[in-house]
C-alpha positions in Angstrom: -21.4 18.8 -3.5 -22.1 17.2 -0.6 -21.4 18.5 2.9 -21.6 17.7 6.6 -21.3 19.7 9.9 -20.3 17.8 13.0 -20.2 19.6 16.8 -19.9 18.1 19.9 -19.5 14.4 19.0 -16.4 12.4 20.2 -13.0 14.4 20.1 -14.8 17.0 18.2 -16.1 19.9 19.6 -16.9 23.3 18.1 -15.6 21.3 14.6 -15.1 23.5 11.3 -15.3 27.1 11.2 -14.0 29.7 8.8 -14.8 33.2 8.2 -15.5 33.7 4.6 -14.8 37.3 2.4 -18.2 38.7 3.2 -17.7 38.3 7.1 -20.1 35.3 7.3 -19.2 32.3 9.1 -19.2 28.7 7.6 -19.8 25.9 9.5 -19.7 23.2 6.5 -17.3 20.6 5.7 -17.3 20.3 1.9 -16.9 16.6 0.4 -15.0 17.2 -2.6 -13.8 14.9 -5.3 -10.5 14.4 -3.4 -10.9 15.3 0.4 -8.2 14.6 3.3 -8.4 14.5 6.8 -4.9 15.2 8.7 -4.4 15.9 12.5 -2.6 14.1 15.7 -4.1 10.6 17.2 -7.2 11.1 18.8 -8.5 14.4 17.1 -11.3 12.6 15.0 -10.0 12.3 11.1 -11.4 8.7 11.3 -14.4 9.9 13.0 -15.4 12.4 10.5 -14.6 9.8 7.8 -17.0 7.4 9.3 -19.7 9.6 9.7 -19.5 10.7 6.4 -19.6 7.0 5.2 -22.5 6.6 7.7 -24.3 9.4 6.5 -23.9 8.6 3.0 -25.2 5.2 3.2 -28.3 6.1 4.9 -28.8 8.5 2.1 -28.7 6.0 -0.5 -30.6 3.4 1.2 -33.3 5.6 1.7 -33.3 6.5 -1.5 -33.2 2.8 -2.8 -35.7 1.4 0.1 -32.9 -0.5 2.1 -34.6 1.4 5.3 -37.8 2.6 4.9 -37.8 4.9 7.9 -35.2 6.7 10.3 -35.3 6.7 13.9 -33.2 7.6 16.7 -32.5 4.1 18.0 -31.4 2.8 14.7 -29.6 5.9 14.0 -27.4 5.3 16.9 -27.8 1.7 18.0 -27.3 -0.1 14.3 -26.3 2.6 11.9 -23.5 4.6 13.6 -22.5 1.4 15.9 -21.3 0.1 12.8 -18.2 2.0 13.0 -18.6 1.5 17.1 -19.5 5.0 17.3 -22.2 4.7 19.7 -20.6 6.3 22.9 -19.4 9.2 20.8 -22.9 10.5 21.4 -23.6 13.5 23.7 -26.9 15.4 24.7 -25.3 18.5 22.6 -24.2 16.3 19.6 -25.2 17.9 16.2 -24.7 16.3 12.7 -26.2 18.0 9.6 -25.8 16.2 6.3 -26.7 17.6 3.3 -26.4 15.0 0.4 -27.4 15.2 -3.6 -30.6 13.2 -2.4 -31.1 13.7 1.1 -30.5 16.2 4.0 -30.2 14.4 7.3 -30.0 16.2 10.5 -29.1 15.1 14.1 -30.1 17.9 16.5 -31.4 17.7 20.3 -31.3 14.1 20.2 -33.5 13.6 17.3 -32.9 12.3 13.7 -34.6 13.7 10.5 -34.4 14.0 7.1 -35.8 15.3 3.9 -35.7 13.5 0.2 -35.0 15.7 -2.5 -37.3 15.1 -5.4 -35.2 14.4 -9.0 -36.6 14.5 -12.2 -33.5 13.1 -13.8 -31.2 9.9 -13.3 -29.7 8.8 -9.8 -26.1 8.5 -9.5 -25.8 5.7 -6.3 -22.4 5.4 -5.0 -21.0 2.1 -3.7 -19.4 3.3 -0.5 -16.5 1.3 0.6 -14.7 1.8 3.7 -11.1 0.7 3.9 -9.9 0.2 7.5 -6.3 0.7 9.1 -6.7 -3.1 9.9 -6.7 -4.1 6.5 -3.2 -5.3 7.1 -4.9 -8.0 8.8 -6.2 -10.1 6.1 -3.0 -10.1 4.0 -1.0 -11.3 7.3 -3.2 -14.1 8.5 -4.3 -17.3 6.1 -8.0 -17.6 7.1 -8.8 -14.5 8.2 -12.6 -15.1 7.2 -12.7 -17.7 10.2 -11.7 -15.2 12.7 -14.5 -14.5 15.0 -14.8 -10.9 17.0 -13.5 -8.5 13.9 -14.9 -5.2 13.6 -17.9 -4.7 11.1 -16.2 -2.4 8.5 -13.3 -5.1 8.6 -15.7 -7.6 8.0 -17.2 -6.0 4.8 -13.9 -4.6 3.6 -12.8 -8.6 3.9 -16.1 -9.6 1.7 -15.2 -7.2 -0.7 -11.4 -8.1 -0.8 -12.1 -11.9 -1.3 -14.7 -10.8 -4.1 -12.1 -8.6 -5.9 -9.6 -11.4 -5.5 -11.6 -14.2 -7.2 -12.8 -11.9 -10.1 -9.1 -11.7 -10.8 -8.3 -13.6 -14.3 -4.6 -13.0 -14.5 -1.6 -11.5 -12.3 -1.9 -7.7 -11.9 1.4 -5.5 -11.4 1.3 -3.4 -8.0 2.1 0.2 -8.2 5.2 0.1 -6.4 8.4 -2.3 -7.1 8.5 -5.2 -9.5 5.7 -6.7 -8.0 2.6 -8.9 -9.4 -0.3 -10.4 -7.3 -2.0 -13.4 -8.4 -4.8 -15.5 -6.7 -5.0 -19.1 -7.0 -8.5 -20.1 -6.4 -7.7 -23.6 -6.0 -5.8 -22.9 -2.7 -7.5 -19.9 -2.2 -4.2 -18.2 -1.3 -3.0 -15.0 -2.6 0.7 -15.2 -3.9 3.2 -12.1 -4.4 6.0 -12.4 -7.2 9.3 -10.4 -7.6 12.0 -10.4 -10.3 12.8 -14.0 -9.3 10.6 -15.7 -6.7 7.0 -16.2 -5.4 5.9 -16.5 -2.2 2.4 -16.3 -0.2 1.4 -12.7 0.6 1.1 -13.9 4.4 5.0 -14.2 4.3 5.2 -10.9 2.4 6.4 -7.5 4.1 4.1 -6.0 6.1 3.8 -3.0 3.4 2.6 -5.5 1.2 -0.1 -6.8 3.5 -1.7 -3.6 4.0 -1.1 -2.1 0.3 -2.4 -5.6 -1.4 -6.1 -5.4 0.0 -6.4 -1.7 -0.5 -5.1 -1.6 -4.5 -7.0 -4.9 -4.8 -10.9 -3.6 -4.0 -9.9 0.1 -5.4 -9.1 -1.0 -8.6 -11.7 -3.9 -9.1 -14.7 -1.8 -7.8 -13.6 1.2 -9.9 -12.9 -0.6 -13.1 -16.3 -2.4 -12.9 -18.3 0.8 -12.3 -16.5 3.1 -14.9 -17.4 0.0 -17.2 -20.9 0.3 -16.4 -21.0 -3.4 -15.6 -23.4 -4.2 -12.8 -21.5 -4.8 -9.2 -24.4 -7.0 -8.3 -25.9 -4.1 -6.8 -29.3 -4.8 -8.5 -29.1 -8.6 -7.4 -28.4 -7.8 -3.9 -31.6 -6.0 -3.2 -33.8 -7.1 -0.6 -37.3 -8.3 -0.7 -38.4 -4.8 0.2 -36.6 -2.9 -2.1 -37.7 -5.3 -5.0 -41.2 -5.0 -4.2 -40.4 -1.0 -3.9 -38.6 -1.1 -7.4 -41.5 -3.0 -9.0 -44.3 -0.9 -7.4 -42.6 2.2 -8.8 -42.2 0.7 -12.7 -45.6 -0.2 -12.6 -46.8 3.2 -11.6 -44.5 4.9 -14.3 -46.4 2.5 -16.9 -49.5 3.6 -15.5 -48.8 7.0 -15.7 -49.0 7.1 -19.3 -51.8 5.8 -21.6 -50.5 2.6 -23.5 -50.4 3.3 -27.1 -48.4 3.7 -29.9 -47.2 7.3 -29.4 -43.8 7.8 -29.3 -43.9 10.3 -27.0 -45.7 8.1 -24.3 -43.3 5.2 -25.0 -39.9 7.5 -24.8 -41.5 9.2 -21.4 -42.3 6.2 -20.1 -38.1 4.8 -20.8 -37.3 8.0 -19.2 -39.2 7.5 -16.0 -38.1 3.6 -15.8 -34.3 4.6 -16.2 -34.8 7.4 -13.6 -36.1 4.3 -11.0 -33.8 1.9 -12.3 -31.0 4.2 -11.2 -31.9 4.6 -8.0 -31.1 0.8 -7.5 -27.8 0.4 -9.2 -24.2 1.8 -8.1 -22.7 3.8 -10.8 -19.9 5.8 -9.1 -17.4 5.0 -6.2 -16.9 6.7 -2.8 -13.4 5.4 -1.7 -12.8 6.2 2.1 -9.3 5.2 3.2 -7.8 5.0 6.5 -4.1 6.0 5.8 -3.0 4.9 2.3 0.6 5.4 3.4 0.4 2.4 6.5 3.8 0.7 6.3 5.0 2.1 2.9 8.1 4.0 2.1 7.7 7.0 0.7 8.2 6.4 -2.9 5.5 3.7 -2.5 3.3 6.3 -0.6 3.6 8.3 -3.7 2.9 5.3 -6.5 -0.3 4.2 -4.1 -1.6 7.6 -4.0 -1.3 8.2 -7.8 -3.1 4.8 -8.5 -5.8 5.8 -6.1 -6.4 8.9 -7.8 -6.2 7.3 -11.1 -9.0 5.2 -10.1 -10.9 8.3 -8.6 -10.3 10.0 -11.9 -12.2 6.9 -14.3 -15.8 8.4 -13.4 -16.9 12.1 -12.9 -18.8 11.3 -9.6 -16.1 9.2 -7.6 -14.9 10.7 -4.6 -11.7 9.6 -2.6 -11.8 10.6 1.0 -8.3 10.0 3.0 -7.1 10.2 6.6 -3.3 10.4 7.1 -0.5 11.1 9.3 2.0 11.1 6.2 3.7 14.7 5.3 4.7 13.0 1.9 1.2 12.5 1.0 0.1 15.9 1.3 3.2 17.0 -0.8 2.8 14.7 -3.5 -1.0 15.6 -3.8 0.5 19.2 -4.5 2.3 17.6 -7.1 -1.0 16.2 -8.7 -2.5 19.8 -8.7 0.7 21.7 -10.0 0.7 19.0 -12.5 -3.0 19.5 -13.7 -2.0 23.4 -13.5 0.7 22.7 -16.3 -0.7 20.0 -18.0 -3.8 22.2 -18.7 -1.7 24.9 -20.7 0.0 22.3 -22.4 -0.8 21.1 -26.2 2.1 19.2 -27.3 3.2 15.5 -26.6 6.6 16.4 -25.5 5.3 18.5 -22.8 2.8 15.8 -21.8 5.1 13.0 -21.7 7.6 15.0 -19.4 4.9 16.1 -17.0 4.1 12.1 -16.9 7.6 11.5 -15.8 6.8 13.1 -12.7 2.9 12.7 -11.9 0.8 10.4 -14.3 -1.6 12.2 -16.5 -4.6 10.1 -15.2 -3.4 11.0 -11.9 -4.0 14.8 -11.7 -6.3 16.9 -9.3 -8.1 19.9 -10.4 -7.3 22.5 -7.6 -10.8 22.9 -6.9 -11.4 19.3 -6.5 -9.1 19.1 -3.3 -9.7 20.0 0.0 -7.7 19.2 3.2 -8.9 19.6 6.7 -6.6 20.0 9.7 -8.1 18.5 12.9 -7.0 19.6 16.5 -6.8 16.8 19.2 -6.7 19.5 22.2 -9.3 22.2 21.1 -11.6 19.6 19.0 -11.7 22.2 16.5 -11.5 21.6 12.4 -9.8 23.9 10.1 -9.6 23.8 6.4 -5.7 23.8 5.0 -5.1 27.1 2.9 -3.7 27.4 -0.4 -1.3 29.4 -2.3 -2.7 30.0 -5.8 -4.6 26.7 -5.8 -1.8 24.6 -4.1 -1.8 23.0 -0.7 -0.2 25.2 1.8 3.2 24.1 3.3 1.7 25.4 6.7 0.4 22.6 8.2 0.7 20.2 11.3 2.6 17.6 9.2 5.2 19.7 8.0 5.5 21.6 11.0 6.6 18.4 12.6 9.6 18.3 9.9 10.4 21.7 11.0 10.5 21.3 14.4 12.8 18.1 14.4 15.3 20.2 12.5 15.1 22.8 14.9 15.9 20.3 17.8 18.8 19.2 15.8 20.1 22.6 15.7 19.7 23.1 19.5 21.6 20.0 20.1 24.2 21.6 17.8 24.4 24.3 20.0 24.8 22.5 23.1 27.9 20.3 21.4 29.3 23.6 20.7 29.1 24.8 24.4 31.0 21.9 25.5 34.1 22.1 23.1 
């Protein structure tokens, strides 16, 4: 499991820290199958998500040769500034990432890395960062002609356009009675309801935000789960192609060419390991505010879809930032549904569970972690759980409780004037 430690970077000061049962201190943020960041505006939720995306991309690029070396200038000016994080660095910034195949450290204003040698197939991720600005793509016709857009939005727009083109039929959205289709001759997306059809640009703000998220997540997860190429091999640059060719040639020369079946099997095994470096086989979906502009019941159905896509492959990861207390409560339902499902063995029981949470969208308790960020202190803490379920004691639920308390105070004032 990958993990990251962050200190003195942007709004994050001390970062994450917890005392373990043995008294030792753990400062690592675990990147689990489902990882969620909650907190106020400016607390650093997106900052952490962007750093995770950046370091995962660097790890992958060092393995497959997209980048041949890692230096401070490129790290800050190009890779981190892709997310406009350049000015978040301080002289005391510390970022340490431990991945599946590479460890990367930024300490004392210097960057270093260590590759982890593998004797088995790699599982390279397709990393998709879904920015909050995605609603722009659904609300503006000809968005691809607009200049000056944030680079993450441009990258997401390319994937959105490709995903729409690859739609060969109308597909249902997870909420409402809506379907989405793409007309390639007009280069337009259309939303259909029970008795109408209109261009996506004329639809509601919730659909502007939800459609690109759903279409891209669905397309990438299905392609990778099916084992089909997502163009990761054909998109290799000349340096990567040369590196791949050299590695394959060396693998073949490392064994005596003969009719020996053992030699042939070993060559094939090495070739498979090498090829696995250059082909995406899993999906890391990093989503800012999946609840954006959606009614609570639609939030739940969108979450269930994202979890379903995430469950299509073992190595997939879903990383989310959110302001929605509903999303945390719905995640609790998904964990509880998994607990109940694991103890059931009848179709009747499964059908009853599915009426509450789709069986494809359940989450194992150990696969979920929720972190809460504090914008005043610059700290990060892990949301506690109760018997594997996320705790109700979090900042989002506290705001709901505070509103109830304020309402009670207003009632007391009202009584005083009677």
